[in-house]
N, C-alpha and C positions, 0 to 999 in steps of 0.2 A: 504494500500500500504506500502511496505517496506520503512524504513527510508533511508536517504542518505547513512549512514554508512553501512547499510546492502546491498545496491545495489552495492557499490564499491567493486570490486573484483569478482563479479558474472560473470560466464562464460556461453556463449551461443554458439550454433553450427549453422553454415550456410551450406546448402547443397552444395553451389558452392565455397564459400571462406573459409570454415573451421571454426575453433573455434575463437571467439573473446571475449574480456573481457572488462567490464566497469572499467575504471580507474579514472574517475572523474564525478561529478554530480553537475551541476550548477542549473538546473531546468529541468522540464519534457521535455522542448523543446531543451535543450542543454546538452546532455549526451555524454561524451567523451569515445570513445571505441578504443581498440587496437586489431588488428588481430594478433593472436599469431604467425602464421607461417612467415609473412612478416614484422611484426612490424609497419605496417601502422596505423596511428591514424587519427580519424575524429570525428567531433561532429554530432550527430544524435538525433532524438527525441526518447523518451522512447516508444512511440507508434510504431514507425518503428522497434525498437528492438524486441518488442513482436511479430510483424508481419513478422519478418525476412526480412524487406525491408532495408537492409544495403548493402554496396558495398565496396570491397577492391579496391580502385582506383589505387593502385600501380601495380596491375596485368595488363599486356598488354591486351587491348580489341579490337584493330584495327589490323587485319591481324596477330595477335599473337606477334606484336612488338610495336605498338603504345600505349602509356600510357596516358589515359585520367584521370588525377588525381583529377578532380572535383574543382580545384581552380578557373577556369574560365568557363563560360557556353558555350555550343555548340549552344544554341538558346536563344534569348531574345524575349519574347512575341510571340513565335512561329516562329520567323524569324531567319534563320541560321546566325550564327556569321561568318564574313568573315575569321577570323583567322582559325576557325575550318574547314571551307570548304577547304581552301588551304592546311591545315595540313593533313586532311583526304585523299584528292586527292593525295597528295605527297606520303603518306604511301601506298595507294592502287596501285599507279603507279609502285612502286618498289617491292611490296610484294604480290600483288594479281595475282595469276597465271592465272586467267581467263582473266585479262586485258592484260597479256603478249601475249596471242593468237592474240590480235588485234594490240598491239604495242610491238613487240618482242625486239625492241631496248632497252627497259627498263629492260630486264632480268638481265643485268649487273649493273644496278643502285642500290644504297643503300642510307640509311638515317643515319646520325651520331647519336650516342647515345643521345646526348643532344636534337637533333631535334625530336627524338622519343617521347619526353615528351611534351605534349600539352602546359603546363604552360610555359615552357622555350620558345617554339616556339611562343606562343602568345605574350610574353614580347619582344622577339626579333623583331617580326613584327612591334610592336609599335614604335621602334626606327629607322626603315628603311625608307630612302628616297624613295618616290613613292608608299609606301604601301597604303596610304589613297587615292591615286589618282585613278580615274575611268579609266579603260582600261589598267592598269599596271598588269603584270603577274610575278610570281616567276621564276627566271632563275638560273640555276646551272652551266653553262659552258661558259659564256661570259668572265668572269674574268680569268678562267683557262680553256683553250681550251681542250676539250676532257675529262673534269672532269665528273666522274660518281657518285659522292657522294653529296647528299644534306647536306650542313652544314653551319654554321654561318659565315665561312670565305670566302666561294666562292659564296654563293647565294645573289642575289640582285633582286630588282623589276625593270622591264623595260617595256616600252610601247609595246602593242601587235604588232605594226608596226615593231619595232626592232626585237622582238622575231620571227616573221614570216620570216624576212629577213635572220635569222640565221639558219632556218630549212634546213636540207641537203637532206632529202628524198632519202636516200641511196637505199632503196628497189626498187624504181621506175626507177632509172637511170641505173641499172645493173652494168656492168663492166667498163663503160666509166668514164672518169674523171668528176668531178662535173662541171656542166654547159655545158657539151658537148654531142651532139647526132650525130648519123651517119645516113645519108639519101642519097640514090642514089649515093653512092661513094664519098660523101663530108661530111665534119665535120662542124656542126653548133653550134655556141656558143650562148647561151641564158641565160640571167640573170633574176632570179625571183625577183619580187618587192613586194611580199606578197599578200595574199588573192587571189591567183590564177592568178595574173597579171604577165606577162612575157614580156621581151624586147629582141628582136632578135638583137644580136650584129653583126653577119656576118657569111659568109660561107667561109670555109678554106680547104686547100688541106691536111693538116696534123692535127693529134689529138693535138699535142703540140701547134700549132699555135692557134687553137680554144680555148684551155685551157688558154693560155696566154692572149687572148682577154677577155675571161670571167673573169679571175683573176683581170685584170686592172679595168674592169667595176664594178665588185662586190665590190672591195675595195673602189672605188670612191663612190659608192652608200652608203656604210656603213659610210663613212666620212660625207656624206651629211646628213644622219640620225643623226649622232652625233651632228652636228651643229644645226640641226632642234630642237632637244630635249635637248640641252646643259643646259638650265636653269631649267629643270625639273628632270633630271636624276642624279643619284649618280655620282660624279666626276670620280669614278673608272670605271664606265660604259663608260663614255665619252672617257677616255684615252684608254680603251680596244678597242673601236670602231675605234678610230683614228689610232691605231697601229695594227689592225687586219690584218693578213696575210692569204690569201687563199692558201691552199696547194692542189696539185693534188690528194693526198690521203684522202682529206676531205670526 
């Protein structure tokens, strides 16, 4: 076998990632390589170099935008890592065209450059209130109403119960204001309580009356949820729920 000095500087070609070069050699299990085109560096085994089992983790591998850089695992002992599941779903939700056919509202959504990197997202999750709690989900638009970008400044983790209460279901309600339906010449106000549960507020003569009734009931319900979860959620989420304003154009 070549000596350490002879191995350093040797260039290999990979069918997918292009040329890479050995730049340092500690032992046969830790050989440092650099991909020439991207400059990405990583430690691999000499055996994997010879078998061409190396990977340039700097190249996006999820929907052409998500960078899984190899710093943190996607699975541990065959069990999916929570951070990776959330990260992968977020990327697919925004950039997988097949999913847009099922959920067209996400066609206008995007992911920030920092969140496209798995390591960054992984470390961000570790610092977030609610991330480690069962039944909490990633939310992008409670703090900034109407926000369409997943990023570190607007995303938080909130309970499923709160997340469901914020779902608008625009496609199902048609042209009527949120919370309002028209049946037999009357306007009916109904507030959703999550998981398919609904509460009928009343029957009204005008669309605006029905909406105002819905608005009052919905805002009160969100305040109740804020108080219920106050001790477990991010203080920013609590404030946002207490100040949430329902608009006719929601």
